[in-house]
RODO-2510 file (C-alpha; in nm, 4 decimals, decimal comma):
residues 465
     n   res          X          Y          Z
     1     m    -0,0012    -0,0035     0,0222
     2     l     0,1602     0,3335    -0,0812
     3     q     0,1543     0,5497     0,1796
     4     i     0,2674     0,9242     0,1574
     5     f     0,4058     1,1666     0,4404
     6     e     0,6443     1,4325     0,5193
     7     i     0,9528     1,4370     0,7361
     8     l     1,2209     1,7432     0,8106
     9     s     1,5063     1,7738     0,5669
    10     s     1,7037     1,8392     0,9232
    11     e     1,6132     1,5206     1,0631
    12     l     1,7289     1,3111     0,7469
    13     s     1,9880     1,0978     0,8519
    14     a     2,2991     0,9983     0,6639
    15     i     2,1408     0,7421     0,4808
    16     w     1,7479     0,7809     0,3582
    17     t     1,5122     0,4864     0,3267
    18     a     1,0894     0,5526     0,3644
    19     p     1,0799     0,3378     0,5998
    20     k     1,3255     0,4332     0,8164
    21     h     1,1728     0,7164     0,8811
    22     n     0,8219     0,5816     0,8789
    23     s     0,9114     0,3470     1,1356
    24     k     1,0482     0,6901     1,3070
    25     i     0,7337     0,8383     1,2705
    26     n     0,5316     0,5780     1,4240
    27     i     0,7270     0,5422     1,7481
    28     e     0,6867     0,9622     1,7832
    29     e     0,3016     0,8536     1,7950
    30     a     0,3771     0,5950     2,0291
    31     k     0,5751     0,8273     2,2266
    32     t     0,2580     1,0411     2,3330
    33     g     0,1618     0,8064     2,5871
    34     l     0,4443     0,5790     2,6560
    35     n     0,8462     0,5892     2,7380
    36     f     1,0654     0,4513     2,5531
    37     v     1,4441     0,3523     2,5695
    38     s     1,7035     0,2162     2,2932
    39     l     1,8515    -0,0884     2,2936
    40     g     2,1689     0,0091     2,3418
    41     e     2,0980     0,1840     2,6212
    42     v     1,9559    -0,1068     2,8148
    43     a     2,1245    -0,3842     2,6384
    44     s     2,4909    -0,5860     2,5380
    45     r     2,4712    -0,7857     2,1877
    46     v     2,7126    -0,9970     2,0612
    47     s     2,6369    -1,2110     1,7593
    48     g     2,7915    -1,5729     1,6657
    49     q     3,0771    -1,6932     1,4215
    50     y     3,1417    -1,8953     1,1117
    51     i     3,1767    -2,2546     1,1190
    52     p     3,2898    -2,3898     0,8084
    53     e     3,2502    -2,7431     0,8587
    54     y     2,9305    -2,9188     1,0273
    55     t     2,9192    -3,2699     1,2477
    56     e     2,6445    -3,5123     1,1956
    57     v     2,6313    -3,5123     1,5811
    58     g     2,7446    -3,2286     1,8293
    59     v     2,7085    -2,9055     1,9370
    60     p     2,3454    -2,7648     1,8054
    61     y     2,4430    -2,4475     1,6079
    62     l     2,1767    -2,1866     1,5519
    63     r     2,1247    -2,0240     1,2250
    64     v     1,8450    -1,7783     1,0450
    65     d     1,5822    -2,0818     1,0207
    66     n     1,6184    -2,1677     1,3668
    67     i     1,4779    -1,8195     1,4796
    68     r     1,1610    -1,8064     1,4824
    69     q     0,8903    -1,5774     1,6766
    70     l     0,9467    -1,6548     2,0650
    71     i     1,0361    -2,0307     2,0053
    72     a     1,3569    -2,1910     1,8263
    73     n     1,3357    -2,4646     1,5560
    74     f     1,5091    -2,7302     1,6614
    75     s     1,3372    -2,9483     1,3889
    76     e     1,5727    -3,2828     1,2910
    77     g     1,7387    -3,1089     0,9837
    78     d     1,7145    -2,7339     1,0262
    79     v     1,9554    -2,7411     1,3504
    80     a     2,3083    -2,7710     1,2182
    81     f     2,5805    -2,9279     1,4632
    82     i     2,9245    -2,8582     1,5388
    83     s     3,2158    -3,0208     1,6664
    84     e     3,2734    -2,9659     2,0962
    85     v     3,5961    -2,8320     1,9584
    86     d     3,4480    -2,5144     1,7494
    87     a     3,1953    -2,4669     2,0385
    88     s     3,4699    -2,4588     2,2456
    89     r     3,5439    -2,1562     2,0611
    90     l     3,2610    -2,0010     2,0168
    91     w     3,1622    -1,9914     2,3839
    92     k     3,4242    -1,7737     2,4877
    93     r     3,2772    -1,5158     2,2995
    94     y     2,9628    -1,6120     2,3937
    95     k     2,7654    -1,8644     2,6459
    96     c     2,3350    -1,8615     2,5964
    97     t     2,1708    -1,7440     3,0076
    98     p     1,7892    -1,7910     3,0334
    99     s     1,6047    -1,4931     2,9304
   100     d     1,8644    -1,4018     2,6441
   101     i     1,7096    -1,2757     2,3123
   102     l     1,7911    -1,3995     2,0187
   103     i     1,7955    -1,2386     1,6514
   104     s     1,8595    -1,2991     1,2842
   105     r     2,0578    -1,0411     1,1559
   106     t     1,9943    -1,1351     0,7321
   107     a     1,7378    -1,2443     0,5957
   108     s     1,4147    -1,3787     0,8414
   109     l     1,4412    -1,0319     1,0172
   110     g     1,1498    -0,9564     1,2533
   111     k     1,1478    -1,2746     1,4844
   112     a     1,2636    -1,2672     1,8061
   113     v     1,3646    -1,5918     2,0473
   114     l     1,3775    -1,5593     2,4309
   115     t     1,5804    -1,8800     2,5598
   116     t     1,5727    -2,0698     2,8460
   117     s     1,7389    -2,3493     3,0466
   118     h     1,7027    -2,5573     2,8053
   119     f     1,9324    -2,3432     2,5335
   120     s     2,2920    -2,3619     2,7752
   121     s     2,4746    -2,5555     2,5107
   122     i     2,3761    -2,3419     2,1939
   123     t     2,6176    -2,1859     1,9943
   124     l     2,5528    -1,8911     1,7252
   125     s     2,6059    -1,8460     1,3482
   126     q     2,7218    -1,5100     1,2560
   127     h     2,3901    -1,4182     1,1219
   128     v     2,2485    -1,4560     1,4837
   129     t     2,2926    -1,2009     1,7574
   130     a     2,2034    -1,2645     2,0883
   131     i     2,0994    -0,9736     2,2901
   132     r     2,1311    -0,9529     2,6804
   133     i     1,9305    -0,6865     2,9183
   134     k     2,1456    -0,5367     3,1834
   135     e     2,0074    -0,6354     3,5644
   136     e     1,9625    -0,2573     3,6264
   137     a     1,7653    -0,1998     3,3113
   138     p     1,3970    -0,0291     3,3547
   139     v     1,3305    -0,2898     3,1101
   140     l     1,2256    -0,6765     3,0895
   141     p     1,4131    -0,8992     2,8411
   142     s     1,0414    -1,0835     2,8078
   143     t     0,8724    -0,7594     2,7793
   144     v     1,1487    -0,6626     2,4934
   145     c     1,0944    -1,0311     2,2890
   146     l     0,7749    -0,9743     2,2972
   147     f     0,7747    -0,6291     2,1371
   148     l     1,0447    -0,7287     1,8660
   149     n     0,7843    -0,9349     1,7595
   150     s     0,4661    -0,6795     1,7579
   151     a     0,4178    -0,4779     1,4640
   152     l     0,6087    -0,2012     1,6092
   153     g     0,9527    -0,4356     1,7127
   154     k     0,9145    -0,5911     1,3108
   155     s     0,8565    -0,2880     1,1515
   156     q     1,2144    -0,1113     1,3452
   157     l     1,3658    -0,4293     1,2523
   158     n     1,3088    -0,4392     0,8978
   159     s     1,3729    -0,0659     0,8237
   160     n     1,6750    -0,0332     0,9902
   161     a     1,8389    -0,3176     0,8168
   162     m     2,0620    -0,2023     0,4834
   163     g     2,2093    -0,3768     0,2243
   164     s     2,1985    -0,4312    -0,1936
   165     t     2,1576    -0,7717    -0,2109
   166     r     2,1104    -0,8867     0,1140
   167     l     1,9225    -0,6550     0,4017
   168     e     2,1278    -0,6986     0,7245
   169     l     2,0559    -0,5020     1,0393
   170     s     2,4360    -0,4016     1,1729
   171     h     2,4831    -0,3703     1,5515
   172     a     2,4691    -0,0234     1,5593
   173     a     2,1498     0,0161     1,3793
   174     l     2,0303    -0,2843     1,6588
   175     e     2,0899    -0,0492     1,9263
   176     e     1,8635     0,2131     1,7786
   177     i     1,6000     0,0417     1,8323
   178     q     1,3460     0,1609     2,0992
   179     v     1,2004    -0,0221     2,3134
   180     p     0,8679     0,0717     2,5648
   181     l     0,8728     0,1522     2,9162
   182     l     0,5565    -0,0503     3,0292
   183     p     0,4006    -0,0214     3,4177
   184     m     0,6360    -0,2821     3,5510
   185     e     0,3262    -0,4677     3,7300
   186     l     0,2550    -0,5311     3,3769
   187     q     0,6010    -0,6478     3,2479
   188     n     0,5899    -0,8260     3,5576
   189     k     0,2856    -1,0510     3,4863
   190     y     0,4054    -1,0999     3,0986
   191     y     0,7701    -1,1656     3,2047
   192     d     0,5837    -1,5099     3,4955
   193     q     0,3204    -1,5937     3,2028
   194     l     0,6237    -1,6007     2,8985
   195     t     0,8891    -1,7579     3,0863
   196     s     0,6990    -2,0203     3,2607
   197     t     0,4878    -2,1110     2,9259
   198     l     0,8010    -2,1828     2,6588
   199     e     0,9541    -2,3590     3,0012
   200     k     0,6885    -2,6044     2,9336
   201     y     0,6776    -2,5726     2,5632
   202     y     1,0407    -2,7223     2,5259
   203     d     0,9846    -2,9499     2,8429
   204     l     0,7199    -3,0849     2,6120
   205     f     0,9061    -3,0855     2,2739
   206     y     1,2075    -3,3050     2,4814
   207     k     0,9272    -3,5573     2,6155
   208     i     0,7883    -3,6254     2,2682
   209     k     1,1776    -3,6810     2,1425
   210     d     1,2155    -3,9102     2,4324
   211     l     0,8968    -4,0958     2,3067
   212     l     1,0551    -4,0823     1,9588
   213     i     1,3498    -4,2864     2,0994
   214     e     1,1755    -4,5284     2,2502
   215     t     0,9270    -4,6104     1,9661
   216     d     1,2736    -4,6713     1,7478
   217     n     1,4124    -4,9029     2,0106
   218     l     1,0704    -5,0948     2,0347
   219     l     1,0523    -5,1805     1,6493
   220     f     1,4371    -5,1695     1,5153
   221     k     1,5647    -5,3429     1,8768
   222     n     1,8277    -5,1574     1,9426
   223     k     1,9869    -5,1942     1,5936
   224     l     1,9854    -4,8477     1,4776
   225     l     2,3415    -4,8006     1,5255
   226     e     2,3921    -5,1060     1,2859
   227     m     2,2284    -4,8509     1,0343
   228     s     2,3732    -4,5844     0,7893
   229     f     2,1426    -4,3829     0,5986
   230     s     2,4935    -4,2104     0,4100
   231     r     2,4954    -4,0779     0,0691
   232     s     2,7736    -4,2926    -0,0516
   233     y     2,7549    -4,4800    -0,4092
   234     e     2,6518    -4,8538    -0,3517
   235     v     2,6556    -5,0842    -0,6340
   236     f     2,3486    -5,3532    -0,6409
   237     s     2,1285    -5,5208    -0,8616
   238     t     1,7689    -5,5592    -0,8381
   239     e     1,5577    -5,8601    -1,0263
   240     t     1,2941    -5,6882    -1,2937
   241     s     1,0959    -5,9058    -1,1376
   242     q     1,1019    -5,7042    -0,8031
   243     l     1,0840    -5,3733    -1,0098
   244     d     0,7603    -5,1715    -0,9715
   245     e     0,6248    -4,8528    -1,1667
   246     y     0,8527    -4,6277    -0,9744
   247     w     1,2079    -4,7300    -1,0906
   248     f     1,4978    -4,5204    -0,8850
   249     p     1,7844    -4,6521    -0,6972
   250     n     1,6839    -4,5572    -0,3301
   251     r     1,3963    -4,7624    -0,3281
   252     y     1,5609    -5,0846    -0,4207
   253     l     1,9116    -4,9987    -0,1776
   254     p     1,9513    -5,3895    -0,0129
   255     k     1,9853    -5,2485     0,3470
   256     k     1,6436    -5,0329     0,3401
   257     q     1,4769    -5,3428     0,1765
   258     s     1,6332    -5,5745     0,4673
   259     i     1,5458    -5,3199     0,7287
   260     l     1,1293    -5,3350     0,6056
   261     k     1,0986    -5,7145     0,5330
   262     e     1,2715    -5,8153     0,9005
   263     l     1,0860    -5,5631     1,0460
   264     e     0,7140    -5,7336     0,9120
   265     l     0,8601    -6,0681     1,0368
   266     d     0,8526    -5,9012     1,3692
   267     f     0,5168    -5,7167     1,3623
   268     s     0,2352    -5,7062     1,1791
   269     c     0,2221    -5,3853     0,9627
   270     l    -0,0710    -5,2230     0,7894
   271     k    -0,0428    -4,9417     0,4916
   272     i    -0,2164    -4,6487     0,6300
   273     s    -0,4632    -4,6462     0,3541
   274     d    -0,5709    -4,9594     0,4852
   275     f    -0,6896    -4,7826     0,8215
   276     a    -0,6910    -4,4036     0,7431
   277     d    -0,7975    -4,1359     0,4616
   278     v    -0,5289    -3,9004     0,3553
   279     s    -0,6034    -3,5879     0,1270
   280     r    -0,3829    -3,3642     0,0209
   281     g    -0,4366    -2,9597     0,0665
   282     k    -0,5336    -2,6847    -0,1144
   283     g    -0,3573    -2,4535    -0,3518
   284     t    -0,3692    -2,0651    -0,2489
   285     n    -0,3269    -1,7218    -0,4471
   286     v    -0,0775    -1,4613    -0,2282
   287     s    -0,4552    -1,2067    -0,2604
   288     e    -0,5662    -1,4645    -0,0124
   289     y    -0,3513    -1,3820     0,3034
   290     e    -0,4156    -1,1711     0,5738
   291     k    -0,1945    -1,0457     0,8441
   292     d    -0,3591    -1,2222     1,0849
   293     g    -0,6433    -1,4392     1,1447
   294     i    -0,6328    -1,7868     1,1254
   295     p    -0,2591    -1,9963     1,0583
   296     f    -0,1810    -2,0731     0,7004
   297     l     0,0341    -2,4026     0,7264
   298     r     0,3051    -2,4482     0,4557
   299     t     0,5655    -2,6983     0,4940
   300     s     0,7991    -2,4366     0,6674
   301     s     0,5131    -2,3898     0,9195
   302     l     0,5654    -2,7828     1,0711
   303     i     0,8062    -2,7799     1,3025
   304     n     0,9361    -2,9476     1,6650
   305     n     0,7105    -3,1601     1,5720
   306     g     0,4279    -2,9309     1,5768
   307     v     0,3278    -2,6525     1,4644
   308     d     0,4743    -2,2463     1,4468
   309     p     0,3015    -2,1037     1,6739
   310     f     0,3076    -1,7412     1,4147
   311     t     0,3277    -1,8670     1,0887
   312     d     0,3990    -1,5769     0,7956
   313     h     0,0480    -1,5612     0,6342
   314     y    -0,3315    -1,5898     0,7711
   315     a    -0,6343    -1,6484     0,6251
   316     n    -0,9688    -1,5167     0,7229
   317     q    -1,2957    -1,6910     0,7776
   318     e    -1,4389    -1,6555     0,4578
   319     t    -1,1072    -1,8093     0,3283
   320     y    -1,1308    -2,0287     0,6013
   321     k    -1,4740    -2,1730     0,4660
   322     k    -1,3902    -2,1284     0,1041
   323     f    -1,0934    -2,4191     0,1759
   324     s    -1,3100    -2,6025     0,4259
   325     q    -1,0666    -2,7854     0,6317
   326     p    -1,2121    -2,8614     0,9562
   327     i    -0,9682    -3,0255     1,1982
   328     l    -1,0584    -3,3365     1,3972
   329     d    -0,8933    -3,4237     1,7120
   330     g    -0,6775    -3,6779     1,6306
   331     d    -0,5962    -3,5390     1,2611
   332     i    -0,1971    -3,5611     1,1360
   333     l    -0,0729    -3,3598     0,8786
   334     f     0,2487    -3,4684     0,7140
   335     s     0,4390    -3,2753     0,4648
   336     m     0,4970    -3,3991     0,1009
   337     e     0,7310    -3,2025    -0,1087
   338     g     1,0250    -2,9938    -0,0230
   339     k     1,0698    -3,0590     0,3344
   340     i     0,9414    -3,3549     0,3360
   341     g     0,8467    -3,5614     0,6361
   342     q     0,7227    -3,3308     0,8842
   343     v     0,4489    -3,4107     1,0885
   344     a     0,2501    -3,2691     1,3057
   345     l    -0,0949    -3,3791     1,5280
   346     l    -0,4173    -3,1648     1,5487
   347     f    -0,6926    -3,1346     1,7733
   348     e    -1,0144    -2,9999     1,7294
   349     k    -0,9247    -2,6277     1,8745
   350     s    -0,6410    -2,6066     1,5999
   351     q    -0,8358    -2,4113     1,3402
   352     v    -0,5526    -2,4146     1,0111
   353     v    -0,5684    -2,3332     0,6608
   354     f    -0,2966    -2,6082     0,5041
   355     k    -0,1502    -2,6093     0,1459
   356     n    -0,1187    -2,8410    -0,1313
   357     h     0,1952    -2,9407     0,0062
   358     i     0,0840    -3,0934     0,3199
   359     e    -0,1820    -3,3970     0,3207
   360     l    -0,4211    -3,4705     0,6599
   361     i    -0,4250    -3,8380     0,7994
   362     r    -0,8071    -3,8902     0,9468
   363     i    -0,8136    -4,2056     1,1058
   364     k    -1,1327    -4,4318     0,9113
   365     n    -1,0827    -4,7849     1,0704
   366     m    -0,9389    -4,8932     1,4335
   367     v    -0,7031    -5,2078     1,4532
   368     s    -0,7939    -5,4446     1,7138
   369     s    -0,4632    -5,3549     1,8755
   370     f    -0,5565    -5,0141     1,9514
   371     k    -0,8419    -4,9467     2,2492
   372     d    -0,9113    -4,6337     2,0757
   373     s    -0,8417    -4,4037     1,8040
   374     k    -0,6286    -4,1420     1,9801
   375     g    -0,3712    -4,3708     2,1090
   376     l    -0,3666    -4,5263     1,7114
   377     s    -0,3157    -4,1617     1,6315
   378     g    -0,0574    -4,0873     1,8625
   379     w     0,1318    -4,4500     1,7519
   380     l     0,1215    -4,3163     1,3538
   381     f     0,2664    -3,9850     1,4488
   382     l     0,5429    -4,1056     1,6585
   383     v     0,6217    -4,3948     1,3646
   384     l     0,5851    -4,1131     1,0889
   385     s     0,8221    -3,8950     1,2755
   386     g     1,0758    -4,1546     1,3346
   387     t     1,3278    -4,3905     1,1516
   388     l     1,0584    -4,5831     1,0354
   389     g     0,9201    -4,3063     0,8361
   390     k     1,2298    -4,1703     0,7343
   391     i     1,2826    -4,4713     0,5186
   392     q     1,0017    -4,5277     0,3818
   393     i     1,0853    -4,1429     0,3084
   394     q     1,4053    -4,2189     0,1546
   395     k     1,2508    -4,5002    -0,0321
   396     n     0,9872    -4,3296    -0,1932
   397     a     1,0684    -3,9653    -0,2685
   398     v     1,1269    -3,8058    -0,6477
   399     v     1,2528    -3,5481    -0,7703
   400     q     0,9560    -3,3640    -0,9269
   401     s     1,0132    -3,0856    -1,1448
   402     t     1,2538    -2,8994    -0,9110
   403     l     1,1575    -3,0213    -0,5511
   404     p     1,1658    -3,3822    -0,3820
   405     g     0,8144    -3,5112    -0,3220
   406     l     0,6093    -3,8206    -0,2371
   407     a     0,3393    -3,7846    -0,4670
   408     s     0,0626    -4,0055    -0,3579
   409     r     0,2414    -4,2964    -0,1599
   410     l     0,2393    -4,1606     0,1633
   411     r    -0,1043    -4,3597     0,1478
   412     d     0,1837    -4,6748     0,0767
   413     f     0,4071    -4,6627     0,4149
   414     i     0,3820    -4,9276     0,6305
   415     i     0,3079    -4,9026     1,0151
   416     p     0,3645    -5,1924     1,2597
   417     i     0,0019    -5,2360     1,4647
   418     s     0,0931    -5,5069     1,6755
   419     s     0,3724    -5,7303     1,7830
   420     i     0,4324    -6,0895     1,6260
   421     g     0,4696    -6,3408     1,9023
   422     s     0,5135    -6,0830     2,2236
   423     p     0,1598    -5,9382     2,3829
   424     f     0,4487    -5,7332     2,6118
   425     e     0,5730    -5,4925     2,2891
   426     t     0,2199    -5,4845     2,1484
   427     d     0,1164    -5,3009     2,5052
   428     q     0,4437    -5,1137     2,4992
   429     m     0,2984    -4,9907     2,1186
   430     v    -0,0208    -4,8849     2,2584
   431     d     0,1195    -4,7535     2,5834
   432     l     0,3647    -4,4847     2,3775
   433     g     0,0857    -4,4054     2,1361
   434     e    -0,1316    -4,2767     2,4480
   435     k     0,1165    -4,1146     2,5947
   436     a     0,2321    -3,9566     2,2407
   437     f    -0,1643    -3,7928     2,2475
   438     q    -0,1105    -3,6322     2,5655
   439     y     0,1597    -3,4796     2,5613
   440     l     0,1122    -3,3367     2,1850
   441     t    -0,2530    -3,2523     2,3409
   442     e    -0,0327    -3,0540     2,6293
   443     y     0,1849    -2,9314     2,3235
   444     m    -0,0724    -2,7745     2,1233
   445     e    -0,2415    -2,6308     2,4110
   446     v     0,0998    -2,4214     2,5026
   447     i     0,1522    -2,3558     2,1540
   448     l    -0,2085    -2,1554     2,1389
   449     d    -0,0958    -2,0376     2,4895
   450     l     0,2050    -1,8579     2,2729
   451     r    -0,0315    -1,6982     2,0625
   452     k    -0,2469    -1,5844     2,2536
   453     l    -0,0035    -1,3832     2,5239
   454     q     0,1750    -1,2627     2,1801
   455     i    -0,1668    -1,1128     2,1263
   456     s    -0,2948    -1,0144     2,4257
   457     f     0,1194    -0,8041     2,5018
   458     d    -0,0095    -0,6278     2,1126
   459     s    -0,3187    -0,5455     2,2882
   460     d    -0,1791    -0,3966     2,6300
   461     l     0,0936    -0,2186     2,3908
   462     l    -0,1815     0,0211     2,2275
   463     s    -0,3886     0,0457     2,5238
   464     n    -0,0955     0,1464     2,6796
   465     e     0,0370     0,4583     2,3891
***
């Protein structure tokens, strides 16, 4: 939208950009009801460092895409790792403590993460900056983080960035950011709510990760160390009688074939299509995007074994009705293209609109080994999110045009539904599924709470202006 405004020539800085001065005008208007202070006055800041070589396991190394609104993206495949040696060098420069604020300085600007006790071992890339609020500052870290994620905060982060080919927020520009001095009673309220909600969020995230480890150990009998899914080349032959309509080497790798055959000797398995319906999301137009409303989910919106609390785009009620994608308890979303294999389990209160790179799985028939659809949904989530899901993704994904995808092959994924000869293992499967459903229910509640917190803060910010 074109906006025309005036500014005195005496107020022009050495670098003139319309967004920068428009942001200044917005801050000046807000100052009629609030006092502001610059980040440079109340905080120290330090950026991470470039590490040229990653490791398969090691110390988490957070990059730009790991910085989301309020939370960090710790999804497998999205977090890089570095060696302890490199990490030790980076820790001399910066060691994370709870209530530090992390922001990205390039590319995806306008997002800030508030750290918790779960961040003690992380390191930062050169494009991520940590902000530490001084103890004597009249503003709390939670206030700064929530403000930077507000419309007024985002506009400053984006408008202060400069660059000919890629916008970058310099340390000097970051120090100019103005943050409001809200009443301390209000700041304390948001500090308590945000820190406790974030702690619960990461507690549940790691509980779900533990369930995934238990699932892998149950299905593969602790043989995971023997498995290797590296990209090293392998020469093998396949009988033509064994070929199906899809021919590509990854589909017939002997190691993966033997893993699946051995699994079917130990467990009774069904295809997803035997007990669930699978439906594809719908394409969208840019004109259907709104700044707020019902979340529009893309593949990048599926993170941390759930959904991002804050998506880049939203839909209004009219678009939501047009897409007609009602969510029921236990529905599962699965990303089919690009970033394949991101999984989220949703509930009826999770109003979303999901795009055509995502498929929805809904239980249609119960299987005898599970007591109800909740436990079965939880178990299906664990299998798809774990090693068995990854093996089948690698076996079935093909490059479609430019992006890898699964086409309609998700329906053919095999899911163990009971143990052959071991009722105890079947009981373990049921127990894991029920626990997963319970944790994921709580997880979605926390995600919704984070959304409500940001909305509430934005409202209080406006009412105090």
